[in-house]
N, C-alpha and C positions, 0 to 999 in steps of 0.2 A: 804663285797663289794670289798675289795682289791683282795681277792682270786678269785672272779668272773671275775674281770678285767684281772688278770694274765691268767686265763683260756681262756678268749676270745683272748688275745694277742697271746698266744701260738697256739691256734687253727688257727687263721688267718695267723700266720707265717708259719705253716705247710702247709696250703692250698696254700699260695703264693709261698712257695718253690716248691711245686709240679707243680704249673702253670708255673713258670719260667723254670723249667727243661723240661716241656712239650713243651714250645715254642722253647727251644734250641735243641729239638729233642734228649734229653739224653735217653738212654735205661731205661725202667721202671721209668718214670719221677715222678709219683705220690708217689711211695714208697721212692725212693732215694731223691727226692726234699724235702719231708716232714721230712725225717730222718735227712738230713744235716741242715735244718732250725731249727729243734727242738734241735739238738745237739749243734749248734752254740749258740742258745739262752741259753741253759743250762750252757754252759761254760762261758758265759759273764754275763748276768743279771739274769739268772735263768729261767727255764722253769716250767710251771705248770704241774704236773703229770696228765696223762690221767686218768679220773675216771674209776672205774671198769666196769661199764656198757659200756663205750666207747671201752674198750679193748675187751669185749665179742662181741660187735656189729661188730668190725673189723674182729675178728676171724670167727664169724658166716658168714659174707659176703663172706670171702675167701673160707670157707668150702662149702657153697652153690654153689659158682661159679665153684669150682673144681669138686664137685660131679656130676654135670650135664654132665661132659665129659664121665662118666662111663656108656656108653650104653652097651647093651648086646654083640654086636660084640667086643667092646673094652675089656670087661671083659674076653671074651673067649681068646683074644690075650694075655692078661696079664698072664693067667693061664699057658700058654706055657713057660713063663719065671719065673715061681714060684720058681723053684730050685735056680736060680741065684739071685733072689731077697732075698731069705732066706740066701743064702751063703754070699751075700754082707752085709747083716745086721749083721751076726755073725762076719765077719772079721772087720767090723767097730767097733763093741763092743770091740773086742780084741785090736784094735788100740787105743781105749779110755784108756785101761789099760796101754799101753805103754806111751800114752800122760800123764797119771797121774804120772808115774815114772819121766818123764821129768819135769813136773810141780813141783814135790816135790824137785827135785834136784836144781831147780832154785829159789825156795822160802823158802825151809825148813819148809813148812807147815806140819801139821799132815796128816796121811794117808787118813782119811775120807774126809777132806776138799780137799785134792789134787785129790782124785778120783772123787768126785762129781763135782769139777770144770772142770775136763778134759772130762767128759762124753759128747759124741757127740749127740746132740739132747735132746729133752724133758727138756728144760731149767727150766721151772717152777717146774716140778716134781722133778728134781734133787735138786733144792733149798729146796723143801719141805722135801725130804728124808734126806738132809743134816741137816736141823733143827731138825728133829726127832731123828737123830743119835748123836746129840751133836756137829756137825761140824759147821764151820763158814758159815752160810747160806748167810750172807750179802756179803761175799767175793765170794762165789760160784755164786751168782746172778750177780755180777759185771763181773766176768770172762766170763760167758756165754754171757752177753750183749756185751762185747768186741769182742768175737768170731763171734757172729751173725752180729754185725756191720761191721766187716772187710769182712766177706763173702758176705754180701748183697751189700757192697760198691764196690766190685771188680768183683764178678761172672757175673753180667749182662754185664759188659764191655767186659770181656773175651769171653763170649758166643756170644755176638753181633759181636765181631771181627772175630770169627770163622765162623759166618754166613754171613760175608761180609755186615753187617748192614750199611746203609747210615748214621745211627746215629753217627757213629764214623768217617766216612770219611768227614762228613760235619756237625759238631756239632754246628756251629754258622752260620746258614743260614742268608743271608742278608735280604731276604724277607720270613719270616716264613709262612708256609702253614696253614691257619686257617680253612681249609675245615674240619679238624678233629673235630671241635667243634660240628657239627651236629651229628657225630658218637658218641662222648662222651656223649651228652645229650640224645641220643636215638631218634634222629629226622630223621634218615635215616636207611634203611634196618631193620626196626623193626619187620618184620615178624618172624624172628628167635629169638627175645627177648621176655622174659616173660612179660606179662601184670601185672597190679597192683594186680588183684585177685590171679593169680597163684603165684606171688612173695610173697604175704601176707600169703597164705596157706603154702607155703614151709617154710617161716620164722617161723610161729607158730609151725609147726611140728618139725622144727629144734631146737627151744627153748626147746620144751618138751623132745626131745631125748637128747639134751645136758644136761639138768637137770638130766635125768635118768642115763646118762653115768657118770656124776659127782657123783651121789649117789652111783654108783657101784665102784667108785674109779678108773675109766679108765683114761688114760693120755689124756691131751689136749681135754677135752670133748667139748669145744665150737668150735673146728675145726672139730673133728671127728663126733660129733653128727649131725650137719648140713650137713657134707659131705655125711654121710650114708643116711640121708633123701633125699638129692638130687639124690644120686645114685639110690635109689629105684624109685624115680620119673622118672629118665632117662630111666630106664629099662621098667617100666610098664605104664608110663603116658606121659612124656614130652620128647620123643626122639628128639635129635638134637636142643633142646632149650637152650638158654643162658640167664644169668642175664644181665640187662641193663648195658652198660659200665659205666654210672655215679655211679652206686652202687659199681662196682668193684674198680673204682678209689677212691671212698670214703673209702672203706675198706683198701686200700693201704695207704691212708693218715693217718688213725688211727693207722695202724701198724707202719708206719714211726715215728709218734709222740711218740708212746709208746717206741720204741727203742731209739730214740734220747734224750728223756728227762732224761734218766738215767745217762748221762755223766756230772754230775756237778763236778766242780773243787775240792770240798772238798773230795768227795769219791775217785777221782783219786789220789789225793795227799796222802790220808790215806793208800791206797793200791797200792803204786807206784810199788813195786817189783812184786806184783801179776799182775798188769796191763802189765808190760813189759813181764812177763812170758806168759801171755795170748796171746800176739802178736807172740812170738816165737812159742808157741804151735800151734797156728792157722796156721802159715806158714808151720809147720811140717805136720799138717793134710792136708793142701792143696797139698803138694808134694806127700804124701802117697795116697791121693785121686786120683791123676792123674794115679798112678799105678793101683789102683783098677778099675778106669774107663777104662783103657786099657784092663784089663782082661775081664770086662763086654762087652766091644765093640767086642773083639775077640771071646768071647764065644757065644754071643747072636745075633750078627749082627745088634744090635741097632746102630743108627747113633752116631758118636763120641760125638757130642755136647750133645745129650740126655744122653749118658753114663756119661759124665762129670757132668751134672746137677744132675743126679740120685745119684752120690756119693760125691757131694760137702758137706763139713762139716757145713751146715747151718740148720736152723729150717725148719720144714715141711711147715708151712704157707708161709714163705718167699721164699723158693726154689720152691715151687709149683706155686706161683703166678708169679715168674720170668719165669718159663716154660710156663705158660699160656700166658703171654703177648708176649713172643718171639716165640710162636707157636712151642714149643719143646716137643711135646707128653706129655701134662700135666698128663694124667692118669698113665703113666709109671713112671714118676718122682715122683708123689705123692705116688704110691705104694711102691717104694723103700724106701722113707723117712718114710712112715707110719709104715712099718714092722720094720725098724730099730728103730724107736722111741718106739714102743711097746716092742720090745725085750730088749732095754736098760732099760726101766722102770721096766719090770718084772725081768730082770736078774742082776740088779745093785748090790744087796746084794751078789749074788754068785760071781760076778766079783771082788768085793772088798775083799771077803774072799779068792779068788784065789790069788789076789795080795799080801795079807798078808801071806798066806800059803807058797807061793813061795819066800817070802822075797824080792819081787820086791818093795813093799812099806814098810816103817818102821813107827812104832808108836813112839811118843815122849818118851824118856827114855828107848827105847829098847836097850838091850845089844849089843855091837859091837863085831864083830868076833875078837878073840885074834890075836895079831900080833906075828908071829912066831919069829921075830927078838928079841923080848923081852926076850924069854927064860922062863924057869920056875922059879918062885920065890923060894928062898931057904926056907927050912922048919925051924921050930923053933929049937933052940939049935944048 
């Protein structure tokens, strides 16, 4: 009974946080509001963890919402940037290796834990690979949570500022505009939104494909399975259709809850040095990401803010939903993050081997290079 009450309190807090941020016109209110509410609860009295089905529902909702953007003309346009999408993914994977070196220097963790903690994207898959290799999976999960938390908490504000969003110029309106309630609930402009039958059919097909992707060992199946389902529907059946806004808002609330509930005081205290290193590493990734964004912007002609979102060091679901809400070419941003995530998952072992082979990462007890100043030890006798 107590567990059920804690679950209800956390859920209501997450929804309330999203609603407050929406009233205050904060960018991406339902994700950021629920994230801050759940993290505040976790750091004070404790937050109930989001049950597994809730995590999957949130991911599936975001996957379906994003997949509907991939109409035939959009896919044709993305293919023109395929080379730069692949190059960006490879450079980001190499950047993860540099980040692993930085993380190991700051924490003195073993090579495997450092690498899986520093990998950009595919947080759940990196934690699973860490556990399978004997690394500290709990520490890896915490570092990824901090990275995603910092990125999700800052990127929407930066992107909105570059877009000249009124959400930043007037974050505390005296008289909030509640006309958006009808939009949120799907009471206005519903011609372009899917009805109950179409949404149910997409959801059922998405669940089936997510299950299949999971059985095949593909990364992030509950995002990519529904996304691919909706993509096929957008190409062959439901061109220019969208999920009802209340479903997208609900998915964001679940994602925010899932991120925020991980920041309990005990875990942060236990891994204090790793938490500090995660902050430094994320800032490093942010600065390097700006350089990569400049390269993509120069080479492809994509808008600067879209290039920035496409190369931000966040997770695919979080960055793609930011792009969707802010109207920043969601298919392009999703494609960049999806290719990067798949390449990271598939190439993680090779990157770790490369880091060890080049002596960028060191294993515990590895022999140190001899110091020339010590000279040779005298022989016996």
